[in-house]
Structure formats: structure tokens, C-alpha cells
VEXDREN-2710 file (C-alpha; in Angstrom, 1 decimal):
% VEXDREN-2710
k/r/px/py/pz
1/MET/87.7/98.0/141.0
2/ASN/88.3/98.6/145.2
3/TYR/90.7/95.9/146.3
4/ASP/92.1/95.3/150.1
5/VAL/96.0/96.1/149.0
6/ILE/97.2/98.1/145.7
7/ILE/100.8/97.6/145.0
8/ILE/102.2/99.7/142.7
9/GLY/105.4/98.0/141.4
10/SER/106.0/94.3/141.1
11/GLY/109.9/93.7/142.1
12/PRO/110.8/91.5/144.7
13/GLY/109.1/93.7/146.9
14/GLY/106.0/93.8/145.4
15/TYR/105.4/90.9/144.2
16/VAL/105.8/89.1/147.5
17/ALA/103.8/92.2/149.4
18/ALA/101.5/90.8/147.0
19/ILE/101.7/86.9/148.1
20/ARG/101.4/87.6/151.6
21/ALA/98.6/90.0/151.4
22/SER/96.5/87.3/149.4
23/GLN/97.6/84.4/151.9
24/LEU/96.4/86.7/154.7
25/GLY/93.3/87.0/153.1
26/LEU/93.1/90.5/151.9
27/LYS/92.2/91.4/148.0
28/THR/95.0/92.0/146.1
29/ALA/96.1/93.9/143.3
30/VAL/99.5/94.9/141.7
31/VAL/99.8/97.4/139.1
32/GLU/103.5/97.0/137.2
33/ARG/104.4/99.4/134.0
34/GLU/107.1/97.1/132.8
35/SER/107.1/93.2/133.7
36/LEU/106.8/91.0/136.4
37/GLY/109.1/90.4/138.7
38/GLY/110.6/94.4/138.5
39/ILE/114.4/94.6/137.9
40/CYS/115.7/92.6/139.8
41/LEU/114.3/89.1/137.8
42/ASN/114.8/90.8/134.2
43/TRP/117.4/93.2/134.7
44/GLY/119.2/92.9/138.0
45/CYS/119.3/90.3/140.0
46/ILE/119.0/87.4/138.3
47/PRO/120.1/88.2/135.2
48/THR/123.9/89.4/135.8
49/LYS/124.2/85.7/138.0
50/ALA/123.7/83.7/134.4
51/LEU/125.9/85.8/133.1
52/LEU/128.8/85.7/135.6
53/LYS/127.6/81.8/136.0
54/SER/128.7/81.8/132.0
55/ALA/132.0/83.7/132.7
56/GLN/133.2/81.4/135.3
57/VAL/132.9/78.4/133.6
58/PHE/135.0/80.1/130.9
59/GLU/136.8/80.5/133.5
60/TYR/136.9/77.1/134.9
61/ILE/138.1/75.5/131.2
62/ASN/140.4/77.8/130.5
63/HIS/142.1/76.5/133.8
64/ALA/141.4/72.9/133.2
65/ALA/145.0/71.8/132.7
66/GLU/145.3/73.2/136.2
67/TYR/142.8/70.5/137.7
68/GLY/144.9/67.2/135.6
69/ILE/142.5/67.7/132.4
70/LYS/143.3/68.5/129.3
71/THR/140.9/70.5/126.8
72/ALA/140.4/72.7/123.8
73/GLU/141.1/76.3/123.2
74/ALA/137.8/77.3/124.3
75/GLU/136.0/80.4/122.5
76/ALA/133.2/82.3/124.8
77/ASP/130.4/82.8/122.4
78/PHE/129.4/86.4/123.6
79/ALA/125.4/86.5/122.0
80/ALA/124.5/83.2/123.0
81/VAL/125.6/84.1/126.8
82/ILE/123.9/87.6/126.6
83/LYS/121.3/85.0/124.9
84/ARG/121.5/82.4/128.2
85/SER/121.1/85.2/130.5
86/ARG/118.0/86.8/128.7
87/GLY/116.5/83.6/128.4
88/VAL/116.6/83.1/132.9
89/ALA/115.0/86.3/132.9
90/GLU/112.6/85.4/131.1
91/GLY/111.4/81.9/132.7
92/MET/112.0/83.5/135.9
93/SER/109.9/86.5/135.1
94/LYS/106.7/84.1/133.7
95/GLY/107.0/82.3/137.1
96/VAL/106.6/85.6/138.7
97/GLN/103.2/85.5/136.6
98/PHE/101.9/81.6/137.3
99/LEU/102.0/82.7/141.7
100/MET/100.0/86.2/141.2
101/LYS/97.1/83.9/138.9
102/LYS/97.9/80.6/141.6
103/ASN/97.3/83.3/144.5
104/LYS/94.4/85.3/143.1
105/ILE/96.1/88.7/142.7
106/ASP/94.6/90.7/140.0
107/VAL/97.5/92.5/137.3
108/ILE/96.9/95.4/136.3
109/MET/99.5/96.1/133.5
110/GLY/100.3/100.2/133.4
111/SER/101.6/103.2/135.1
112/GLY/100.4/103.6/138.7
113/LYS/100.4/107.3/140.1
114/VAL/99.1/107.3/143.7
115/LYS/95.8/109.8/144.3
116/PRO/94.3/111.5/147.4
117/GLY/91.0/109.2/148.4
118/ASN/93.0/105.8/148.2
119/LYS/92.9/105.3/144.7
120/VAL/95.2/104.6/142.2
121/GLU/95.0/106.1/138.6
122/VAL/96.1/103.6/135.7
123/LYS/97.7/104.5/132.3
124/GLY/97.9/102.4/130.3
125/ALA/100.8/102.0/127.3
126/ASP/97.7/102.5/125.1
127/GLY/96.8/105.4/126.5
128/SER/93.9/104.6/128.7
129/GLN/93.2/105.0/132.0
130/THR/91.9/103.0/134.1
131/GLU/90.9/104.7/137.7
132/LEU/91.3/101.8/141.3
133/THR/90.6/102.0/144.9
134/ALA/91.8/100.4/147.8
135/LYS/91.8/100.7/151.6
136/ASN/95.8/100.3/151.6
137/ILE/97.8/101.4/149.1
138/ILE/101.5/100.3/148.3
139/LEU/104.3/102.1/146.5
140/ALA/107.2/99.7/145.8
141/THR/108.7/101.5/142.8
142/GLY/112.4/100.8/143.0
143/GLY/115.2/102.5/141.5
144/ARG/117.2/103.3/138.2
145/SER/120.7/103.7/137.8
146/LYS/122.0/106.8/139.0
147/GLU/123.3/109.2/136.7
148/LEU/126.4/111.2/137.6
149/PRO/126.5/115.4/135.6
150/SER/129.9/114.0/134.8
151/VAL/128.6/110.7/132.7
152/LYS/125.8/111.4/131.3
153/GLN/124.0/108.5/129.9
154/ASP/123.6/107.8/125.6
155/GLY/122.8/104.4/125.9
156/LYS/125.7/103.4/123.5
157/LYS/128.6/104.9/124.8
158/ILE/128.1/105.6/128.6
159/ILE/125.4/102.7/129.3
160/GLY/123.8/102.0/132.4
161/TYR/123.9/98.2/133.6
162/ARG/120.9/97.4/132.0
163/GLN/122.6/98.3/128.5
164/ALA/125.1/96.4/130.0
165/MET/123.5/92.5/130.2
166/VAL/122.8/93.1/125.8
167/LEU/125.3/94.7/124.4
168/PRO/125.2/93.5/120.6
169/GLU/129.6/92.6/121.2
170/MET/131.7/92.6/122.9
171/PRO/133.7/95.5/123.9
172/LYS/137.6/95.6/123.2
173/SER/138.5/97.8/126.2
174/MET/136.1/99.4/128.8
175/VAL/136.2/101.6/131.8
176/ILE/133.9/101.5/134.6
177/VAL/133.1/103.8/137.1
178/GLY/131.9/102.6/140.5
179/SER/132.6/99.9/142.6
180/GLY/129.7/98.8/144.2
181/ALA/128.2/95.1/144.0
182/ILE/127.4/96.8/140.7
183/GLY/130.9/97.5/138.8
184/VAL/132.7/95.0/140.7
185/GLU/130.3/92.3/139.3
186/PHE/130.6/93.5/135.5
187/ALA/134.1/94.6/135.9
188/TYR/135.1/90.7/136.7
189/PHE/132.2/89.6/133.7
190/TYR/134.0/91.3/131.2
191/ALA/137.5/91.1/131.9
192/THR/136.3/87.8/132.3
193/MET/135.4/87.3/128.7
194/GLY/138.8/89.5/126.9
195/THR/138.0/92.7/128.0
196/LYS/140.9/94.9/128.6
197/VAL/139.0/96.8/132.3
198/THR/139.6/100.0/134.7
199/VAL/137.2/100.9/137.5
200/VAL/137.5/104.1/138.6
201/GLU/136.3/104.4/142.5
202/PHE/135.7/107.8/144.0
203/MET/136.7/106.5/147.4
204/ASP/139.6/105.0/149.0
205/ASN/138.6/101.9/148.2
206/ILE/136.6/99.5/145.7
207/VAL/133.2/97.9/147.3
208/PRO/134.4/100.8/150.2
209/VAL/131.2/99.8/152.0
210/GLU/132.2/96.6/153.0
211/ASP/135.5/96.1/155.5
212/GLU/138.1/97.4/154.5
213/ASP/140.3/93.7/155.1
214/ILE/137.4/92.7/152.4
215/SER/138.9/95.6/150.0
216/LYS/142.1/95.0/149.8
217/GLN/141.8/91.4/149.1
218/LEU/139.4/91.8/146.8
219/LEU/141.9/94.5/144.8
220/ARG/144.7/91.7/144.9
221/SER/142.8/89.6/143.5
222/PHE/141.3/92.2/140.5
223/LYS/144.7/92.6/139.7
224/LYS/146.7/89.4/139.2
225/VAL/143.5/88.6/136.5
226/GLY/144.7/91.3/134.6
227/ILE/141.6/94.3/136.2
228/GLU/143.6/98.1/136.4
229/VAL/141.7/99.9/139.8
230/MET/141.6/103.3/140.5
231/THR/140.9/104.6/143.4
232/SER/140.2/107.8/144.9
233/SER/139.7/109.4/141.3
234/SER/137.1/110.5/139.3
235/VAL/135.4/110.6/136.3
236/GLU/135.8/114.7/134.9
237/SER/134.0/113.9/131.6
238/VAL/133.9/111.8/128.8
239/ASP/134.0/112.6/125.0
240/THR/133.1/110.4/122.9
241/SER/133.3/112.8/119.7
242/GLY/135.2/110.1/118.7
243/ASN/134.9/106.5/117.2
244/GLY/134.9/105.9/121.0
245/CYS/135.1/107.4/124.3
246/LYS/138.3/109.4/125.7
247/VAL/138.0/108.9/129.7
248/GLN/139.7/112.3/131.0
249/VAL/140.2/111.0/135.3
250/LYS/141.3/113.3/138.2
251/THR/143.7/111.7/140.5
252/ALA/146.2/112.4/143.3
253/ALA/148.9/112.3/140.8
254/GLY/146.5/115.0/138.0
255/MET/144.2/114.0/134.7
256/GLN/144.5/111.4/133.4
257/THR/143.5/110.3/129.7
258/ILE/142.0/106.5/129.1
259/GLU/140.4/105.8/126.2
260/CYS/137.9/102.7/126.2
261/ASP/135.0/101.6/123.7
262/ILE/132.1/101.3/125.9
263/VAL/132.0/103.2/130.1
264/LEU/129.4/101.5/132.5
265/SER/128.4/104.0/134.6
266/ALA/127.7/101.9/138.0
267/ALA/127.7/104.5/140.6
268/GLY/124.4/103.1/142.2
269/VAL/120.8/102.9/142.1
270/VAL/118.3/106.7/142.2
271/ALA/114.4/105.7/143.8
272/ASN/111.5/106.3/140.6
273/LEU/110.0/108.7/142.8
274/GLU/108.2/110.8/139.9
275/ASN/105.7/110.9/138.2
276/ILE/103.8/108.8/141.1
277/GLY/101.3/111.1/142.6
278/LEU/103.2/111.8/146.2
279/GLU/102.9/116.2/145.8
280/GLU/99.6/115.2/144.8
281/THR/98.8/113.4/147.8
282/GLY/101.0/114.9/149.9
283/ILE/104.0/111.4/150.8
284/LYS/106.9/113.2/152.7
285/THR/110.3/112.2/151.2
286/GLU/113.9/113.7/152.5
287/LYS/116.8/112.9/150.2
288/GLY/115.4/111.6/147.5
289/LYS/113.6/108.7/149.5
290/VAL/110.0/108.4/151.0
291/VAL/110.0/108.9/154.4
292/VAL/108.0/105.5/156.5
293/ASP/107.5/104.6/159.9
294/GLU/108.9/100.4/161.0
295/PHE/106.6/99.1/159.8
296/TYR/106.2/101.3/156.4
297/ASN/102.9/103.9/156.7
298/THR/103.8/106.6/154.8
299/SER/102.9/110.9/156.0
300/VAL/99.4/109.6/154.6
301/LYS/97.7/107.6/156.3
302/GLY/97.0/104.4/154.5
303/TYR/99.6/104.8/152.1
304/TYR/102.8/103.1/152.1
305/ALA/106.2/102.6/150.7
306/ILE/108.7/99.7/150.3
307/GLY/112.3/98.6/148.8
308/ASP/114.4/100.5/147.1
309/ILE/112.2/103.8/148.0
310/VAL/112.3/104.0/151.1
311/GLY/116.1/104.6/153.8
312/GLY/117.8/100.8/154.2
313/GLN/119.4/99.1/152.0
314/ALA/118.9/99.0/148.5
315/LEU/118.9/95.1/148.2
316/ALA/116.3/92.8/146.8
317/HIS/115.8/90.1/150.0
318/VAL/115.1/93.8/151.9
319/ALA/112.5/95.1/150.0
320/SER/110.7/91.3/150.0
321/ALA/111.0/91.3/154.1
322/GLU/109.6/95.1/154.0
323/GLY/106.6/93.7/151.5
324/ILE/106.2/91.0/153.9
325/ILE/106.0/93.1/158.0
326/CYS/104.1/95.7/156.1
327/VAL/101.2/93.8/154.8
328/GLU/101.2/91.9/158.2
329/LYS/100.7/94.6/160.3
330/ILE/98.0/95.8/157.7
331/ALA/96.4/92.1/157.6
332/GLY/96.7/93.7/161.9
333/GLN/99.2/91.1/162.7
334/SER/101.5/91.3/164.7
335/PRO/105.4/91.1/162.9
336/GLU/108.7/92.2/164.5
337/PRO/110.4/95.6/163.4
338/LEU/113.6/94.9/160.5
339/ASP/116.9/94.9/162.5
340/TYR/118.4/96.5/159.4
341/ASN/121.7/96.2/161.3
342/ASN/121.9/92.2/160.5
343/ILE/121.4/92.1/157.0
344/PRO/123.1/89.7/154.9
345/GLY/125.3/92.1/151.8
346/CYS/126.4/89.7/148.6
347/THR/127.9/90.0/146.3
348/TYR/128.6/88.0/143.1
349/CYS/132.9/88.7/141.6
350/SER/134.8/86.3/141.5
351/PRO/136.2/86.0/144.5
352/GLU/132.5/86.4/146.2
353/ILE/132.1/89.0/148.9
354/ALA/129.3/88.6/152.3
355/SER/129.0/90.5/155.0
356/VAL/126.6/91.3/157.9
357/GLY/127.5/93.2/160.9
358/TYR/129.2/95.5/162.0
359/THR/132.5/96.4/159.8
360/GLU/135.6/96.5/161.9
361/LYS/136.1/100.3/162.3
362/ALA/132.3/101.0/162.8
363/ALA/132.2/98.4/165.9
364/LYS/134.7/100.6/167.6
365/ALA/133.5/104.0/167.0
366/ALA/130.3/102.2/168.4
367/GLY/132.8/101.5/172.1
368/TYR/132.9/98.3/171.2
369/GLU/135.9/96.3/172.9
370/LEU/136.7/93.1/170.7
371/LYS/138.1/90.5/169.3
372/ILE/138.8/89.6/165.7
373/GLY/139.4/86.5/163.8
374/LYS/140.6/85.1/160.2
375/PHE/141.4/82.3/158.5
376/PRO/142.3/82.5/155.3
377/PHE/141.4/79.8/152.8
378/SER/145.1/78.6/151.7
379/ALA/144.7/76.7/154.3
380/SER/141.4/75.1/154.0
381/GLY/142.2/71.3/152.9
382/LYS/138.2/71.7/150.9
383/ALA/139.5/75.1/149.0
384/SER/143.2/74.1/148.2
385/ALA/141.5/70.8/146.6
386/ALA/138.9/73.0/145.3
387/GLY/141.4/75.5/143.4
388/ALA/139.7/78.7/145.4
389/LYS/142.4/79.2/147.7
390/ASP/141.6/83.7/147.4
391/GLY/140.2/84.5/150.4
392/PHE/139.2/84.5/153.9
393/ILE/136.8/85.3/156.1
394/LYS/136.9/87.2/159.6
395/MET/135.0/86.9/162.8
396/ILE/134.2/90.0/165.1
397/TYR/133.2/89.4/168.3
398/ASP/132.7/92.2/170.9
399/ALA/134.9/91.1/173.9
400/LYS/132.9/91.8/176.7
401/TYR/129.6/89.2/176.2
402/GLY/131.0/87.0/173.3
403/GLU/128.0/89.2/170.8
404/LEU/128.6/88.2/167.0
405/LEU/129.3/91.6/165.7
406/GLY/130.5/91.5/162.2
407/ALA/131.7/88.4/159.7
408/HIS/132.8/89.5/156.9
409/MET/133.7/86.7/153.8
410/ILE/135.3/87.0/151.1
411/GLY/136.1/83.7/148.5
412/ALA/134.4/80.5/146.5
413/ASN/130.6/80.4/147.7
414/VAL/130.6/82.9/150.7
415/THR/127.5/84.1/149.8
416/GLU/126.2/80.6/150.2
417/MET/128.1/80.5/154.0
418/ILE/126.9/83.7/154.9
419/ALA/123.5/82.6/156.3
420/GLU/125.3/80.9/159.0
421/ILE/126.2/83.9/160.5
422/VAL/122.7/86.2/159.7
423/VAL/120.3/83.4/162.0
424/ALA/124.0/83.2/164.5
425/ARG/123.0/86.8/165.5
426/LYS/119.4/86.5/164.9
427/LEU/119.7/83.8/167.7
428/GLU/121.7/86.0/169.7
429/THR/124.6/83.8/169.5
430/THR/127.9/83.7/171.2
431/GLY/131.8/83.6/170.2
432/HIS/132.3/80.6/173.1
433/GLU/129.0/78.6/170.5
434/MET/130.2/79.2/167.5
435/LEU/133.7/78.1/168.4
436/LYS/131.4/74.4/169.9
437/ALA/129.6/74.7/166.9
438/VAL/131.0/71.0/165.3
439/HIS/131.8/72.3/161.2
440/PRO/132.0/69.3/158.7
441/HIS/135.1/68.7/157.4
442/PRO/136.3/69.4/154.7
443/THR/134.0/72.7/154.1
444/MET/134.8/76.0/152.8
445/SER/132.5/76.8/155.8
446/GLU/134.7/74.9/158.4
447/ALA/136.8/78.7/158.3
448/ILE/133.7/80.2/160.3
449/MET/134.6/78.1/163.7
450/GLU/138.3/78.0/163.0
451/ALA/138.6/82.4/162.4
452/THR/136.7/82.1/165.8
453/ALA/138.8/80.4/167.0
454/ASP/141.2/82.5/165.9
455/ALA/139.4/85.5/168.1
456/TYR/139.7/83.5/170.7
457/GLY/143.6/81.8/170.6
458/GLU/142.8/78.7/170.0
459/VAL/143.3/78.4/166.3
460/ILE/144.1/74.7/165.4
461/HIS/144.9/75.1/161.2
462/LEU/147.4/78.6/161.5
END
């Protein structure tokens, strides 16, 4: 059982790295303890988007009259919505199984642990143990829901994202702790389905990693649909002794008690570093992450790490890119190191959020003199026709050289539009080139050109 590459974990980092390794002629194996595709495919990115699509369809039906369509009153079948989401995830997992076979990658089910001497020990669910060897071992063990000391998850009343995707019935009320991507996506889903949702965020703004203008717009949009938001607040304790939960929230105005059926802890993710052999092998960690260089070498030769267990954004597409770069370097190619300042971030609540590069605050802190343009979707013909006028596009340019420093979008389908900016930044496109690149009319993407025109004092439709 000797391989060129063994990868522990088959999420979007692990399985993509395995396929690329196989393409490059390396004998490859993947060790997976649960399901091929990892958390993203089975319990994250994919099934959540299925849930959000059901919520969006329900929202469309409830607002059909605004489009001139008469319908009977719609009713959400919560169990069927959950079932559809699980079916989508299962279908994608089978797709990864097919890709493993197609690329002649050995899949070994069990819990993998690295050992000195380029060895991997695999413990099967039946208690069996197998030892594998490889010239190169890649750790891609991903992350899990982060537990706050004041919000201990019991899996029933205080839950993480996994339980939030398979609740047996729709709760009447829910408190969501944290307003990152996971928190606001579930806030939109449950609020649209009919749950009374309160979001509690420790920072001053919701979606705190985003540009402040984006945060303020999402707050307005959430309040409009009845989602209550508490910023600069923290959950101090949760009493689950009664039928529901009594949540003690510390705010600037003092302590408040919120009663609800379910508390969803969405305070981020923590890396899966336990019981994977780091200490025995001598692999260095720092602040809960594996220390790696730009090609994902750990402190021990022949051992690598990618994805949520290393520094950088904990995103599926980041893990995939890291996996490809890692195995291309192993295979003797000359890949470029990943530019972590050109990674798009997407949040799939409604309105959607998409961003890349510097926020306005970060660009100023970096010493740039800025040209900033904004174009609201309320001035977009396509957005008006679609009934999706919430939001805007904000473009940030360096005033001196016209460098495209960042873009921040909130609105319908903006997650499909951000790739234009990623490619433009990769090609070192300037503001003048963005402005003179003709965008089709009528589209939402015109707002990119218009926001650029606004930055340069040439906007037409404002």
C-alpha cells in the first residue's frame, strides 16, 4: 500500500488535490472518515444553497402578485424542503465517487492519522487498522462548527450548522449567534420560511469582514423583512431547562432576555487538528492552524497541509486552489503561489453579497489615495424589471495608477458577477479599461461599468 500521494480528507481541498495528482501521473489515495466531498458538499456549501433556493422560490410565490401573477396561498412543506436539500447533497457526493473511479484514485474509508516516516494509519469504523506509506502526505481535514463557551451545543436546542440543515420541524423562533456567511444565510432561510429570527453579533456591523457600506445595506434589507439584528452584543448564557431557550444577551443598553425555540451557534469554524498525528510527527502549529509555506509544505519534509487547517480564508474555492498548487509543486511543475488578496467571498442570503480585494477602510489603511464609485440597483433597468432593486455595486480604484483595488456588491445574483472583477484584477486591469469595456444592456452587470464611471466622474445613469 505505497503511494506517491496520500490525502487525508476528501472535501473540496482533498478531492480536488487527488484528481489533479492523478492527472499528473501520481499514484494517489484519499482517506475519508465520513462521506466523499467533505463538509462543503455534504453539510455546507451545496445543501445550504438548496435550502436557500427553496426559500427564494417560496418568496417569489408569496410576491407573485407584484409580477402580475395570481396564485393560491403558498404553504411551505418544511420536511420536503429538507429532503430536497439532502437529495442534492447525496447526488453531488455520488458525483465525487464517480470522479474518484474515473481518475483511478483509491478511496480508503476510515480515520487517518499521520505517523513519522511518511506513514498514514487508518482506523476503520469496524476497528480495523491499516498502514499506508507515501512519498507525500497532504492533510486536508477541514473544519467544524466553533463552540462558544457561553453557547454549548447540545444538538437539540442549541445547535450548529449541521443540525440546522436537518431540523425535524420548523421552529417558531430562533436566535442566531454570529452574522458571518453561515449566520446570515440561515437567518434569511428561516425568516423566509416563517421563523421569527433574531441575529446577535458581537462586532459593530453584521457580516463584519465586508465593507461597511455592504453591512449597512444588508442590515436595512434584513430589517425590511422582519429579521431582528442586535450588533455590539454578546450571548452570555442560554437556559434550556424549560420548553425552549432563554437567551441572556449583553447589549450597550444592558442585559436582555430573548425567548426562542432554537439557538443556532454560527460563530465560525475551527480547524480539525485533533487526533491526526501532528504531535507525533512534529508538525508545527500556531494559533490553531498548521504552519505552511507558500506551497503548503509543513515543518516536516514530505508532509503538506491545505484548506481550513491552514491560514487564509476558510472557503471551498481557496482549499481547491491550494490543493492544485500543492500537488503541481509536488509533481515538479512551477505553479504561482496563491494571491490571497484576490479571493472572492460570496454570501448567499438575499440580497446576495460578493466581494474581492480591499475594503475602503483597508485600502485607506494601506496608504492608497482612492477613487470610489457606487451604482445602486434602484437605477438599473434590469433590476427594476426583475423586481430586485435592493443593493448596489461599489468599485474602489487607486487614484494614482487606476489599479482596481476592490469591489463590493450586494444585490440579486451578484455572486455570479464577482468573477469578472477577480479576472480583471488578475490581469491588472485599470479603471479606464473597466470603464471602456462595453457591458451588455440591460443586465445587472452594467452596474460594474456604471460604478466605475461614477468613480471617474463620468456616470451616465445617476
